[in-house]
C-alpha positions in Angstrom: 19.2 -9.9 -4.8 21.6 -7.7 -7.3 24.7 -8.9 -9.0 28.0 -7.9 -7.1 29.1 -4.3 -7.5 25.4 -3.6 -8.3 25.9 -3.5 -12.3 22.6 -2.8 -14.1 22.0 -4.9 -17.0 19.9 -3.8 -19.8 16.9 -6.2 -20.6 16.0 -7.5 -23.9 12.7 -6.7 -25.3 12.0 -10.7 -25.6 12.2 -10.8 -21.8 10.1 -7.3 -20.9 7.1 -8.2 -23.1 6.3 -10.5 -20.7 5.8 -7.6 -18.0 3.4 -4.7 -17.9 3.7 -1.2 -16.5 0.7 0.1 -14.2 0.9 3.5 -12.7 -2.2 4.5 -10.3 -2.5 8.2 -9.1 -2.5 8.5 -5.2 -5.8 8.2 -3.9 -7.0 11.0 -1.2 -7.4 9.9 2.2 -11.1 10.3 2.0 -11.4 7.4 -0.7 -9.3 5.3 1.3 -11.3 5.7 4.2 -14.1 4.8 2.1 -12.7 1.8 0.8 -11.3 0.3 4.0 -14.2 1.1 5.9 -16.5 -0.7 3.2 -14.3 -3.7 3.7 -14.2 -3.6 7.0 -17.8 -3.1 7.8 -18.6 -6.1 5.3 -16.3 -8.4 7.4 -17.3 -7.4 10.9 -21.2 -8.2 10.1 -21.1 -11.4 11.6 -19.1 -9.9 14.7 -20.6 -7.9 18.0 -22.0 -4.4 17.5 -19.5 -3.2 19.6 -17.0 -4.3 17.4 -18.8 -3.0 14.3 -18.7 0.6 15.8 -15.1 0.3 15.8 -14.5 0.1 12.3 -14.4 4.0 11.5 -11.4 4.4 14.2 -9.5 1.3 13.3 -9.5 2.5 9.9 -8.5 6.3 10.8 -6.1 4.7 13.1 -4.4 2.8 10.1 -4.2 5.3 7.9 -2.8 8.1 10.0 0.1 5.5 10.6 0.2 4.9 7.1 0.5 8.5 6.2 2.8 9.2 9.1 5.4 6.4 7.5 4.9 7.2 4.2 6.2 10.9 5.2 9.3 9.5 7.5 10.2 6.6 6.1 11.2 7.9 2.4 12.7 5.1 -0.2 16.6 5.5 -0.5 18.6 3.5 -2.8 19.8 1.1 -0.1 16.4 0.6 1.0 13.8 1.2 -1.8 11.2 -1.4 -0.4 9.9 1.2 1.8 
């Protein structure tokens, strides 16, 4: 929620000292696959074998959708939340 007119006010050092900047390099598709598949495999341990075998395809499909959306829904000033 920005002020009317989209004005920008500078932030005081007293205020910004409570925040930290964190910058991470983009993760490769292979690493994302490994991370999310490991998490999903751990979650699905107590489920039937048929479901456990779907984890690779589920993660791959999710990553395909993520990368497609990342390419097509680029942030713009009016919609920077993409």
